DRENDO-277418 format. One record per residue (C-alpha): residue number from 0; x, y, z. Coordinates in steps of 0.05 Angstrom, whole numbers, padded with zeros to 5 digits. Example, Ala and Ser with C-alpha at 12.3 -4.5 7.8 and 13.67 -1.06 7.14 Angstrom:
BEGIN
  nr     xx     yy     zz
   0  00246 -00090  00156
   1  00273 -00021  00143
END
This chain:
BEGIN
  nr     xx     yy     zz
   0  00197  00507  00479
   1  00137  00518  00434
   2  00098  00461  00403
   3  00124  00478  00333
   4  00183  00518  00308
   5  00160  00589  00296
   6  00192  00634  00245
   7  00210  00705  00268
   8  00229  00767  00229
   9  00281  00807  00269
  10  00285  00879  00244
  11  00351  00909  00270
  12  00397  00958  00234
  13  00459  00942  00276
  14  00491  00879  00247
  15  00526  00859  00310
  16  00464  00866  00354
  17  00422  00830  00303
  18  00471  00772  00301
  19  00473  00764  00377
  20  00397  00768  00382
  21  00387  00719  00325
  22  00433  00667  00356
  23  00398  00674  00424
  24  00329  00666  00392
  25  00351  00606  00350
  26  00379  00574  00413
  27  00311  00586  00445
  28  00279  00544  00390
  29  00258  00596  00339
  30  00274  00603  00265
  31  00299  00674  00251
  32  00306  00717  00189
  33  00331  00789  00193
  34  00321  00856  00161
  35  00365  00917  00170
  36  00315  00971  00148
  37  00240  00985  00152
  38  00235  00980  00077
  39  00269  00912  00076
  40  00223  00887  00131
  41  00161  00907  00090
  42  00189  00871  00028
  43  00204  00808  00067
  44  00135  00805  00097
  45  00103  00815  00029
  46  00147  00761 -00004
  47  00148  00711  00053
  48  00085  00674  00075
  49  00112  00633  00133
  50  00134  00690  00180
  51  00097  00680  00246
  52  00118  00741  00286
  53  00158  00806  00278
  54  00209  00835  00327
  55  00214  00908  00307
  56  00267  00958  00329
  57  00245  01032  00332
  58  00307  01068  00305
  59  00328  01036  00239
  60  00377  01089  00213
  61  00361  01125  00148
  62  00292  01113  00118
  63  00227  01098  00154
  64  00231  01079  00228
  65  00204  01017  00261
  66  00137  01048  00280
  67  00123  01069  00208
  68  00145  01001  00181
  69  00100  00966  00231
  70  00040  01009  00212
  71  00051  00993  00138
  72  00059  00918  00151
  73 -00004  00913  00194
  74 -00045  00948  00140
  75 -00030  00890  00094
  76 -00024  00830  00140
  77 -00053  00806  00206
  78  00010  00784  00244
  79  00034  00790  00316
  80  00086  00845  00323
  81  00129  00859  00385
  82  00172  00922  00390
  83  00243  00909  00413
  84  00278  00974  00429
  85  00325  01009  00477
  86  00277  01067  00483
  87  00236  01074  00547
  88  00209  01144  00535
  89  00133  01146  00548
  90  00118  01181  00482
  91  00153  01128  00442
  92  00122  01071  00481
  93  00053  01104  00475
  94  00063  01111  00400
  95  00076  01036  00393
  96  00015  01019  00435
  97 -00029  01056  00384
  98  00000  01010  00330
  99 -00002  00941  00362
 100 -00017  00912  00431
 101  00025  00849  00428
 102  00082  00876  00470
 103  00141  00923  00478
 104  00207  00893  00502
 105  00266  00936  00524
 106  00332  00912  00495
 107  00381  00877  00542
 108  00322  00851  00584
 109  00349  00781  00572
 110  00329  00723  00527
 111  00282  00696  00581
 112  00240  00760  00581
 113  00243  00764  00505
 114  00220  00691  00494
 115  00165  00699  00546
 116  00140  00762  00511
 117  00141  00726  00444
 118  00101  00668  00472
 119  00051  00715  00504
 120  00044  00751  00437
 121  00028  00684  00403
 122 -00023  00667  00457
 123 -00058  00735  00450
 124 -00058  00728  00374
 125 -00086  00657  00376
 126 -00139  00676  00427
 127 -00163  00735  00387
 128 -00167  00694  00322
 129 -00205  00638  00357
 130 -00256  00687  00387
 131 -00268  00719  00319
 132 -00275  00650  00286
 133 -00325  00624  00337
 134 -00366  00688  00336
 135 -00373  00685  00261
 136 -00392  00611  00263
 137 -00445  00622  00317
 138 -00474  00681  00279
 139 -00478  00641  00214
 140 -00510  00581  00250
 141 -00563  00624  00283
 142 -00581  00658  00217
 143 -00585  00592  00179
 144 -00627  00561  00235
 145 -00676  00618  00232
 146 -00681  00614  00156
 147 -00691  00538  00159
 148 -00748  00544  00209
 149 -00783  00595  00165
 150 -00776  00551  00104
 151 -00802  00490  00141
 152 -00864  00529  00162
 153 -00876  00551  00091
 154 -00866  00480  00065
 155 -00917  00453  00115
 156 -00969  00505  00095
 157 -00959  00488  00021
 158 -00965  00413  00034
 159 -01030  00423  00073
 160 -01057  00467  00017
 161 -01038  00416 -00037
 162 -01070  00360  00002
 163 -01135  00399  00009
 164 -01136  00414 -00066
 165 -01127  00341 -00084
 166 -01183  00319 -00037
 167 -01230  00372 -00065
 168 -01213  00352 -00137
 169 -01225  00278 -00122
 170 -01293  00292 -00091
 171 -01313  00335 -00150
 172 -01293  00281 -00200
 173 -01337  00230 -00166
 174 -01399  00274 -00167
 175 -01412  00275 -00243
 176 -01375  00276 -00308
 177 -01407  00341 -00331
 178 -01391  00375 -00266
 179 -01321  00344 -00269
 180 -01310  00375 -00338
 181 -01328  00444 -00313
 182 -01288  00437 -00250
 183 -01228  00406 -00286
 184 -01220  00465 -00332
 185 -01223  00512 -00273
 186 -01171  00475 -00231
 187 -01099  00498 -00227
 188 -01074  00427 -00238
 189 -01070  00385 -00301
 190 -01131  00339 -00299
 191 -01138  00277 -00343
 192 -01182  00216 -00351
 193 -01168  00149 -00385
 194 -01210  00089 -00405
 195 -01201  00020 -00377
 196 -01146  00004 -00427
 197 -01105  00063 -00403
 198 -01116  00108 -00463
 199 -01122  00181 -00442
 200 -01188  00210 -00467
 201 -01189  00278 -00432
 202 -01140  00333 -00414
 203 -01163  00399 -00384
 204 -01145  00468 -00408
 205 -01087  00475 -00359
 206 -01050  00420 -00396
 207 -01057  00452 -00464
 208 -01037  00519 -00437
 209 -00977  00487 -00404
 210 -00956  00447 -00466
 211 -00972  00504 -00514
 212 -01018  00460 -00557
 213 -01086  00470 -00589
 214 -01139  00430 -00551
 215 -01180  00416 -00613
 216 -01122  00401 -00661
 217 -01078  00357 -00616
 218 -01079  00285 -00596
 219 -01105  00269 -00527
 220 -01043  00241 -00495
 221 -00984  00263 -00453
 222 -00928  00272 -00504
 223 -00881  00316 -00465
 224 -00852  00270 -00411
 225 -00778  00278 -00399
 226 -00738  00223 -00435
 227 -00704  00202 -00370
 228 -00773  00193 -00336
 229 -00811  00161 -00394
 230 -00792  00089 -00381
 231 -00806  00092 -00307
 232 -00873  00128 -00318
 233 -00895  00079 -00372
 234 -00878  00018 -00329
 235 -00916  00046 -00269
 236 -00977  00061 -00313
 237 -00978 -00009 -00344
 238 -00973 -00041 -00275
 239 -01031  00001 -00248
 240 -01075 -00017 -00308
 241 -01058 -00091 -00298
 242 -01070 -00091 -00223
 243 -01123 -00037 -00216
 244 -01082 -00002 -00163
 245 -01076  00073 -00155
 246 -01025  00102 -00203
 247 -00975  00151 -00173
 248 -00909  00173 -00202
 249 -00863  00234 -00202
 250 -00843  00256 -00271
 251 -00819  00318 -00308
 252 -00863  00349 -00362
 253 -00837  00397 -00415
 254 -00869  00465 -00416
 255 -00883  00503 -00481
 256 -00818  00543 -00472
 257 -00777  00479 -00467
 258 -00767  00481 -00391
 259 -00782  00417 -00352
 260 -00818  00419 -00285
 261 -00832  00364 -00234
 262 -00904  00338 -00229
 263 -00937  00288 -00183
 264 -00981  00247 -00231
 265 -01035  00209 -00194
 266 -01092  00166 -00223
 267 -01151  00134 -00187
 268 -01187  00074 -00217
 269 -01264  00071 -00217
 270 -01299  00003 -00216
 271 -01372 -00016 -00232
 272 -01416 -00059 -00189
 273 -01384 -00121 -00218
 274 -01317 -00096 -00195
 275 -01294 -00085 -00266
 276 -01247 -00026 -00281
 277 -01284  00024 -00324
 278 -01247  00091 -00317
 279 -01186  00127 -00292
 280 -01188  00197 -00263
 281 -01122  00232 -00251
 282 -01084  00296 -00239
 283 -01014  00322 -00251
 284 -00995  00370 -00195
 285 -00937  00417 -00203
 286 -00889  00400 -00146
 287 -00827  00431 -00176
 288 -00822  00483 -00121
 289 -00834  00430 -00068
 290 -00779  00385 -00097
 291 -00730  00443 -00099
 292 -00753  00463 -00029
 293 -00742  00393 -00003
 294 -00672  00391 -00034
 295 -00657  00459 -00004
 296 -00685  00437  00063
 297 -00640  00375  00063
 298 -00582  00419  00045
 299 -00598  00469  00100
 300 -00607  00412  00151
 301 -00538  00387  00131
 302 -00510  00457  00135
 303 -00543  00466  00203
 304 -00509  00403  00230
 305 -00444  00427  00201
 306 -00454  00496  00231
 307 -00467  00463  00299
 308 -00403  00424  00292
 309 -00362  00486  00272
 310 -00391  00529  00327
 311 -00391  00473  00380
 312 -00466  00484  00388
 313 -00514  00426  00397
 314 -00590  00421  00405
 315 -00630  00378  00454
 316 -00701  00361  00474
 317 -00727  00330  00538
 318 -00794  00295  00541
 319 -00818  00310  00611
 320 -00873  00256  00610
 321 -00830  00202  00579
 322 -00768  00226  00616
 323 -00726  00217  00554
 324 -00672  00261  00524
 325 -00656  00274  00451
 326 -00586  00301  00436
 327 -00559  00324  00368
 328 -00493  00297  00344
 329 -00455  00358  00367
 330 -00478  00349  00439
 331 -00446  00280  00439
 332 -00382  00311  00412
 333 -00383  00364  00467
 334 -00395  00314  00523
 335 -00346  00265  00491
 336 -00389  00202  00488
 337 -00421  00161  00433
 338 -00496  00150  00422
 339 -00488  00078  00446
 340 -00465  00104  00514
 341 -00526  00149  00522
 342 -00591  00119  00548
 343 -00632  00183  00539
 344 -00648  00191  00613
 345 -00643  00253  00657
 346 -00591  00217  00699
 347 -00546  00214  00637
 348 -00548  00290  00633
 349 -00532  00302  00706
 350 -00478  00248  00705
 351 -00432  00296  00668
 352 -00450  00361  00705
 353 -00396  00386  00752
 354 -00416  00367  00824
 355 -00411  00440  00846
 356 -00460  00461  00791
 357 -00514  00407  00797
 358 -00557  00445  00848
 359 -00549  00510  00810
 360 -00569  00477  00744
 361 -00630  00442  00774
 362 -00654  00508  00806
 363 -00650  00545  00739
 364 -00687  00490  00701
 365 -00741  00490  00754
 366 -00745  00566  00748
 367 -00754  00561  00673
 368 -00814  00515  00684
 369 -00845  00554  00742
 370 -00837  00623  00711
 371 -00848  00601  00639
 372 -00787  00639  00614
 373 -00730  00625  00566
 374 -00667  00622  00608
 375 -00592  00625  00595
 376 -00537  00603  00641
 377 -00467  00574  00642
 378 -00443  00510  00676
 379 -00386  00460  00674
 380 -00384  00387  00653
 381 -00332  00334  00667
 382 -00320  00288  00608
 383 -00301  00214  00613
 384 -00228  00233  00603
 385 -00234  00279  00665
 386 -00225  00342  00623
 387 -00265  00402  00644
 388 -00309  00439  00593
 389 -00348  00504  00601
 390 -00417  00505  00569
 391 -00471  00556  00559
 392 -00543  00532  00553
 393 -00607  00565  00530
 394 -00672  00528  00544
 395 -00747  00538  00544
 396 -00806  00497  00569
 397 -00862  00478  00520
 398 -00931  00468  00550
 399 -00985  00420  00523
 400 -01058  00433  00509
 401 -01075  00423  00583
 402 -01024  00477  00601
 403 -00978  00425  00631
 404 -00902  00426  00619
 405 -00890  00375  00563
 406 -00821  00387  00534
 407 -00757  00425  00548
 408 -00720  00446  00485
 409 -00655  00485  00478
 410 -00586  00492  00452
 411 -00518  00482  00486
 412 -00451  00511  00464
 413 -00380  00494  00484
 414 -00350  00561  00508
 415 -00287  00532  00540
 416 -00244  00577  00496
 417 -00287  00638  00513
 418 -00285  00622  00587
 419 -00209  00616  00586
 420 -00202  00681  00548
 421 -00253  00715  00594
 422 -00214  00693  00654
 423 -00149  00718  00623
 424 -00182  00785  00607
 425 -00206  00792  00678
 426 -00137  00778  00705
 427 -00108  00827  00654
 428 -00157  00880  00677
 429 -00139  00868  00749
 430 -00065  00874  00732
 431 -00080  00938  00692
 432 -00117  00969  00750
 433 -00063  00949  00798
 434 -00009  00977  00752
 435 -00047  01042  00744
 436 -00055  01051  00818
 437  00016  01029  00832
 438  00042  01079  00782
 439  00006  01135  00819
 440 -00035  01156  00758
 441 -00106  01182  00761
 442 -00163  01160  00715
 443 -00219  01200  00682
 444 -00277  01176  00640
 445 -00317  01227  00600
 446 -00388  01214  00574
 447 -00393  01268  00521
 448 -00468  01257  00512
 449 -00483  01277  00584
 450 -00419  01318  00594
 451 -00407  01279  00658
 452 -00336  01258  00677
 453 -00316  01205  00727
 454 -00253  01225  00766
 455 -00219  01169  00804
 456 -00201  01179  00877
 457 -00128  01174  00859
 458 -00135  01232  00810
 459 -00167  01275  00864
 460 -00112  01255  00914
 461 -00059  01279  00864
 462 -00088  01349  00871
 463 -00102  01344  00946
 464 -00177  01339  00940
 465 -00223  01292  00977
 466 -00272  01244  00946
 467 -00330  01294  00944
 468 -00290  01358  00932
 469 -00295  01355  00855
 470 -00358  01354  00814
 471 -00363  01302  00759
 472 -00366  01355  00704
 473 -00320  01383  00651
 474 -00324  01453  00679
 475 -00296  01429  00746
 476 -00232  01409  00710
 477 -00230  01472  00667
 478 -00232  01517  00729
 479 -00168  01484  00754
 480 -00126  01496  00691
 481 -00073  01550  00696
 482 -00095  01613  00658
 483 -00033  01610  00614
 484 -00050  01539  00593
 485 -00125  01540  00584
 486 -00128  01560  00510
 487 -00076  01509  00489
 488 -00109  01453  00528
 489 -00180  01466  00502
 490 -00154  01470  00430
 491 -00123  01401  00437
 492 -00188  01374  00466
 493 -00226  01404  00406
 494 -00179  01370  00358
 495 -00195  01303  00390
 496 -00270  01317  00388
 497 -00266  01338  00314
 498 -00228  01275  00297
 499 -00165  01313  00275
 500 -00123  01269  00321
 501 -00132  01198  00348
 502 -00097  01211  00415
 503 -00100  01271  00462
 504 -00038  01288  00502
 505 -00020  01354  00537
 506  00025  01379  00592
 507 -00008  01433  00633
 508 -00014  01460  00704
 509 -00073  01446  00750
 510 -00088  01482  00815
 511 -00085  01439  00877
 512 -00130  01448  00938
 513 -00075  01488  00973
 514 -00074  01538  00916
 515 -00007  01514  00886
 516 -00001  01487  00816
 517  00024  01419  00794
 518  00048  01399  00724
 519  00003  01344  00696
 520  00013  01299  00636
 521 -00059  01290  00611
 522 -00072  01236  00559
 523 -00138  01211  00530
 524 -00167  01168  00474
 525 -00236  01160  00442
 526 -00262  01090  00455
 527 -00333  01097  00430
 528 -00366  01137  00373
 529 -00436  01146  00346
 530 -00453  01127  00273
 531 -00433  01197  00250
 532 -00364  01189  00280
 533 -00376  01236  00339
 534 -00341  01214  00403
 535 -00388  01187  00457
 536 -00337  01164  00508
 537 -00266  01185  00522
 538 -00220  01155  00574
 539 -00155  01186  00599
 540 -00100  01187  00651
 541 -00070  01241  00695
 542  00004  01234  00712
 543  00039  01281  00760
 544  00102  01305  00722
 545  00121  01362  00768
 546  00183  01324  00789
 547  00198  01309  00715
 548  00195  01383  00699
 549  00248  01397  00752
 550  00290  01341  00723
 551  00281  01369  00652
 552  00308  01436  00675
 553  00367  01401  00706
 554  00377  01360  00643
 555  00376  01423  00600
 556  00433  01452  00641
 557  00470  01386  00637
 558  00459  01384  00562
 559  00490  01452  00554
 560  00550  01429  00594
 561  00554  01365  00552
 562  00555  01406  00488
 563  00613  01447  00515
 564  00650  01384  00534
 565  00635  01355  00464
 566  00667  01415  00431
 567  00727  01408  00476
 568  00730  01333  00460
 569  00728  01348  00385
 570  00785  01397  00394
 571  00826  01346  00433
 572  00813  01291  00382
 573  00835  01338  00326
 574  00899  01355  00364
 575  00911  01282  00379
 576  00905  01262  00306
 577  00953  01319  00288
 578  01003  01292  00340
 579  00997  01222  00311
 580  01010  01248  00241
 581  01071  01286  00267
 582  01098  01224  00303
 583  01089  01182  00239
 584  01126  01236  00200
 585  01183  01236  00250
 586  01189  01160  00245
 587  01186  01165  00170
 588  01246  01212  00170
 589  01286  01167  00217
 590  01278  01102  00177
 591  01319  01083  00115
 592  01280  01018  00103
 593  01236  01028  00040
 594  01184  00978  00065
 595  01178  01014  00132
 596  01175  01081  00096
 597  01120  01055  00051
 598  01079  01029  00110
 599  01088  01092  00150
 600  01069  01134  00091
 601  01005  01094  00082
 602  00988  01101  00156
 603  01003  01175  00153
 604  00954  01184  00095
 605  00898  01145  00129
 606  00906  01184  00194
 607  00907  01248  00154
 608  00839  01230  00126
 609  00810  01228  00196
 610  00847  01290  00217
 611  00819  01330  00159
 612  00749  01305  00176
 613  00754  01329  00248
 614  00782  01395  00224
 615  00720  01407  00181
 616  00673  01382  00236
 617  00706  01427  00288
 618  00700  01486  00242
 619  00627  01471  00231
 620  00610  01469  00306
 621  00587  01397  00306
 622  00544  01399  00243
 623  00512  01333  00223
 624  00530  01342  00149
 625  00593  01367  00114
 626  00611  01387  00043
 627  00640  01324  00011
 628  00674  01362 -00047
 629  00713  01408  00001
 630  00732  01349  00044
 631  00759  01309 -00015
 632  00799  01369 -00041
 633  00831  01375  00028
 634  00851  01302  00025
 635  00881  01311 -00045
 636  00922  01370 -00019
 637  00946  01331  00041
 638  00966  01270  00000
 639  01003  01308 -00055
 640  01040  01352 -00005
 641  01057  01292  00038
 642  01092  01256 -00020
 643  01135  01317 -00036
 644  01180  01307 -00097
 645  01144  01243 -00116
 646  01081  01282 -00130
 647  01110  01349 -00150
 648  01101  01339 -00226
 649  01035  01301 -00221
 650  00975  01343 -00241
 651  00910  01328 -00206
 652  00847  01350 -00244
 653  00782  01352 -00205
 654  00710  01358 -00228
 655  00668  01359 -00164
 656  00594  01374 -00153
 657  00572  01405 -00087
 658  00547  01346 -00044
 659  00532  01347  00030
 660  00539  01280  00067
 661  00542  01253  00138
 662  00611  01249  00171
 663  00611  01172  00176
 664  00603  01161  00102
 665  00648  01220  00085
 666  00704  01185  00125
 667  00695  01121  00084
 668  00696  01158  00017
 669  00757  01198  00040
 670  00795  01134  00057
 671  00776  01105 -00012
 672  00803  01168 -00047
 673  00866  01166 -00004
 674  00880  01094 -00023
 675  00869  01107 -00098
 676  00912  01171 -00099
 677  00970  01143 -00058
 678  00971  01079 -00101
 679  00973  01122 -00164
 680  01030  01166 -00138
 681  01070  01106 -00115
 682  01061  01058 -00174
 683  01028  01090 -00235
 684  01085  01136 -00258
 685  01147  01095 -00244
 686  01205  01118 -00288
 687  01168  01181 -00312
 688  01178  01255 -00296
 689  01104  01274 -00297
 690  01034  01248 -00298
 691  00960  01267 -00295
 692  00905  01244 -00247
 693  00832  01257 -00262
 694  00781  01255 -00205
 695  00706  01267 -00214
 696  00650  01271 -00161
 697  00578  01274 -00184
 698  00505  01256 -00168
 699  00470  01210 -00217
 700  00398  01187 -00205
 701  00404  01190 -00130
 702  00473  01157 -00127
 703  00540  01188 -00110
 704  00594  01170 -00161
 705  00669  01178 -00149
 706  00710  01165 -00212
 707  00787  01161 -00210
 708  00835  01151 -00268
 709  00907  01168 -00288
 710  00950  01164 -00350
 711  01000  01118 -00318
 712  01022  01048 -00336
 713  00954  01018 -00319
 714  00939  00951 -00286
 715  00979  00888 -00304
 716  00950  00842 -00357
 717  00902  00791 -00327
 718  00895  00831 -00263
 719  00833  00812 -00222
 720  00809  00856 -00165
 721  00780  00799 -00125
 722  00847  00761 -00127
 723  00888  00821 -00105
 724  00927  00811 -00040
 725  00938  00886 -00029
 726  00906  00917  00032
 727  00885  00980 -00006
 728  00838  00946 -00056
 729  00810  00901 -00002
 730  00797  00962  00041
 731  00762  00998 -00017
 732  00718  00937 -00031
 733  00700  00930  00042
 734  00682  01004  00051
 735  00640  01006 -00013
 736  00602  00943  00008
 737  00590  00970  00078
 738  00557  01032  00047
 739  00514  00987  00002
 740  00553  01012 -00058
 741  00594  00982 -00115
 742  00667  00986 -00134
 743  00684  00974 -00207
 744  00748  00976 -00250
 745  00740  00992 -00323
 746  00795  00980 -00374
 747  00810  01020 -00438
 748  00865  01066 -00458
 749  00871  01081 -00384
 750  00847  01043 -00324
 751  00790  01077 -00285
 752  00765  01062 -00216
 753  00692  01079 -00200
 754  00655  01077 -00133
 755  00578  01085 -00136
 756  00535  01087 -00073
 757  00465  01109 -00054
 758  00457  01180 -00028
 759  00424  01182  00040
 760  00404  01251  00064
END
């Protein structure tokens, strides 16, 4: 059983088969919904979000087949889809493989095989989704890490530059007031001075340009502090004046266009020889970009940690001299311990390494130091809960100023999921190679850039050649093609090269080493293209179908014999139905019981419907469609003649359009007409010498309509079709529903019966 109940969509047009399969799957622990057509399956997938997997039949009757429905569904939704069909023909199986690779199950393989295939499809689907997710997360983490490092370097350079500017300004201010004035106006910062009471008595040109004020018509004071910062700035300034300590505060100043920017305001007190405060010199440095950069850096650091968590990637650093380790949070998550359990020693690292990998890991770390290279490798760790994890590590040794190894830095990623999938893929490839060799097929691999082709030894053996008897070129293969097949084969290859087709498949003859020819099924597919869409690599398979060709010739003869037998069978069925009708007629003449006569007459009419159908089919030499109007007229003639005097004075008016329909649906419509006409003859004209029946057959907006009415007594008052106990109306309702049609009774001056059903060509 699976860990949770999965919901399956079973697409099967045969109701009985669908019911049996649904019960078996539900018993196996699945939730199952069904669809009878490809169109219905597409609608259900579009309208239902919780479908986990689709079981798709190939043949779905009229409309699109299973392969077309699957293609349409997979365009809109990523969902595992398994084909469930009775077909085993290679062309059909190959067609499904080009649509989806989650599985192809032959019907009647048993519920065990089916449930195993479903579970394997879920595993393949989950593995693929996990790989895609982890690859995206790792890519994002690497890009963000690179961006963060660049931004940190830029921040450091800007901080160093700002510090240098402040030091230079401070030195210049101390030199002389005159020199200070000249320098202040030339500085990129806002420069100010204040007296011992804290009143500002100088602001440089930068301030007035920033504030948009006139230097000679404005008060000498900072009037544009952000309201939210004013109280804090004022309190800090008052405290500095009272204590004589350096004034430093971050505040926002309004620019002339109304925008506020962050500034670092810093004031330095100057004392005389008596240690009395006489002056303040200060600057306001624009740090808006640094504030935003710091906020962004914090955000990126947070995102980096989150990216490490999502991608199962952690960072580490080892101080070689101090013999201490630093691990990021994600490393602890990967190893499965807390920071309290980690002492930061090398022994803590090797404590978790798989015993079989310790020597290998130590050798690689030593190689990284000795050869001064960045090295990548994979190893295993055993967590405290004894679970095994696969890790990949990338590390590099950093050397100090004395060219001695100082630190080892790197990243480590949990690739347990990748390792499991990689192992599964290797096993799958081994099974594929074994299956290919076991099937006796040969493999070829064409590099179109160099025009070289690799021919497997099995391919050469199929034609009787040794390992070195065939050159690895395209021309070597072309020389072996039968002259009558060469043009056709090369044209199919050109179609694949041009991109007209996605899959190449031909049947042609190749010359063996002994000079004889073998029939080969040659199939190929482009697996790599250049940016312009030109194929770079094509892989294909040779299959010896010489024996199949002989079988096909035998099957052709058998098919001709089968067709002859089918014609004979149709003739015998027609004769048998005629005999049954004759026997019923004989029994009808022998019985005096009205109820028996009525029953026999009904049976005779229904058998006559089938007999007329076989008569038309036999005359048409097994045609798949027949003229519905002619068939219904034949039934009318059979019914009226069968009732003799009872129908002699009943006029039947017909208004039929020419409609061709399949025999199965024609039979159902014929039975419906037989029931309506016989009921009318038996009950509608009781006590009357004559009557009229009107029958119309037409096409209306893609629907077949059969309308039947008579001028008889009509239906009893309060009559309800659904409450009728008569077999005839029940049979009509059942047949109309089976054909996805409708049966209606309309009342008026006369009662009319109408059957409407979709037309399927």
